[in-house]
Structures are given as C-alpha cells and as structure tokens.
C-alpha positions in Angstrom: 3.0 -2.6 18.3 1.3 -3.6 15.1 2.6 -3.1 11.6 0.9 -2.8 8.2 1.7 -5.1 5.3 0.7 -5.2 1.6 -0.2 -8.6 0.4 0.3 -8.6 -3.4 -1.6 -11.5 -5.0 -0.2 -13.1 -8.2 -2.1 -15.7 -10.1 -2.2 -17.2 -13.6 -4.9 -15.1 -15.3 -5.7 -17.9 -17.8 -7.5 -19.7 -14.9 -10.2 -17.1 -15.1 -10.6 -16.6 -18.8 -13.3 -19.3 -19.1 -14.3 -19.7 -15.5 -17.8 -20.8 -14.8 -20.0 -19.0 -12.3 -19.5 -21.8 -9.9 -15.7 -21.5 -10.1 -15.9 -17.7 -9.7 -18.2 -18.2 -6.7 -15.8 -20.7 -5.1 -12.9 -18.2 -5.4 -14.9 -15.4 -3.9 -15.8 -17.8 -1.0 -12.1 -18.6 -0.6 -11.4 -14.9 -0.2 -14.2 -14.5 2.2 -12.7 -17.4 4.3 -9.4 -15.6 4.1 -10.9 -12.4 5.4 -12.4 -14.3 8.3 -9.0 -16.0 9.0 -7.4 -12.5 9.2 -9.9 -11.4 11.8 -9.7 -14.7 13.7 -5.9 -14.2 14.0 -6.4 -10.9 15.7 -5.2 -8.9 12.7 -7.0 -6.1 10.9 -8.0 -6.3 7.2 -7.8 -2.7 5.9 -9.3 -3.9 2.6 -8.1 -4.8 -0.8 -9.3 -5.1 -4.3 -9.3 -7.4 -7.3 -7.8 -6.0 -10.5 -9.0 -6.3 -14.1 -6.8 -8.5 -16.3 -3.4 -7.3 -17.5 -4.8 -6.9 -21.0 -6.6 -3.8 -19.7 -3.5 -2.3 -18.2 -1.6 0.8 -19.5 2.0 1.5 -18.4 3.6 4.9 -18.2 7.4 5.0 -18.1 8.6 8.4 -16.9 11.7 10.2 -17.9 12.7 13.1 -20.1 10.1 11.8 -22.7 7.4 9.8 -20.9 6.2 6.7 -22.9 2.7 5.3 -22.6 2.2 1.6 -23.7 -0.6 -0.9 -23.6 -0.2 -3.6 -21.0 2.4 -4.3 -18.3 4.5 -6.6 -20.4 5.4 -8.7 -17.4 7.5 -11.7 -18.3 5.8 -14.2 -16.0 2.8 -16.5 -16.0 1.6 -15.0 -12.8 0.1 -11.5 -12.9 -0.6 -9.0 -10.2 -4.3 -9.6 -9.7 -5.2 -8.0 -6.4 -4.1 -7.0 -2.9 -4.9 -6.8 0.8 -3.7 -4.3 3.3 -3.2 -6.2 6.6 -2.3 -4.9 10.1 -0.8 -7.5 12.4 1.8 -8.1 15.0 4.9 -8.3 12.8 6.4 -10.2 9.9 5.9 -13.7 11.4 2.2 -13.0 11.8 2.0 -11.6 8.3 3.7 -14.6 6.8 1.4 -17.0 8.7 -1.6 -15.2 7.2 -0.1 -15.0 3.7 0.2 -18.8 3.7 -3.6 -18.9 4.0 -4.3 -16.5 1.1 -6.2 -18.0 -1.8 -3.5 -17.1 -4.4 -0.7 -18.9 -6.1 1.9 -16.4 -5.0 1.7 -13.7 -2.3 4.3 -11.1 -2.0 4.4 -9.6 1.5 5.7 -6.0 1.7 5.9 -3.9 4.9 4.2 -0.6 4.4 6.5 2.4 5.2 5.1 4.7 7.9 5.8 8.2 6.6 4.3 9.8 9.7 1.0 11.0 8.3 
C-alpha cells in the first residue's frame, strides 16, 4: 500500500535575490531531474509549486480578535519556498527521495487520509 507525503522545501531566499537567468535555469533543471527521479523510483509526483518570497506573505492569526500582519516573521534563514506531494511505498522510500530533492532542507510529513 502506498502513502502520500508532503515534502516542504526550505531554502535561503537570499540565494535568489540576484540570481542570474543561468542560475535560475540550473535550479529549474535540478527540479526537473528530481521529478524524473521520483518517477524512476516508482513513486508518483502529485505535483507541487514554488512560492513567492516571504516578503509577499501575509499572516492571519485567528482567535477572538483575528490579527492580520505582513510577512510570516519566521526566525530562520531558511524559508518555506515550495512543496511536492509524493505517493510512495512508505516513509523509507519518502526519505530516500527527499535526500535527492534540490533544496537545503526538506521536511517530510505524512498526509493524513481523512477518508475522502
């Protein structure tokens, strides 16, 4: 039985502030190779997306009086920059794939099956 995992990609955004077109193209080629590695491993890539920089983010904190603020205000050099949804044969397979992801940090989270 296969399971689905969310690969949350964290990178230093400053890397891309002044990236040349060649550097951008090289990163996109690395993601393309990663997508091919997923398929070659017999896993399924359910897609993913890259995100705009954290400077474009807005955070909503819920509660009795919801508060809306600019930015995520994350205390880290690495920022959540994109994700993949992968279906594979368990955590060991997911971790093996995550080690190949073109990202500085990859958080691997099992997706909860809520029976839909």
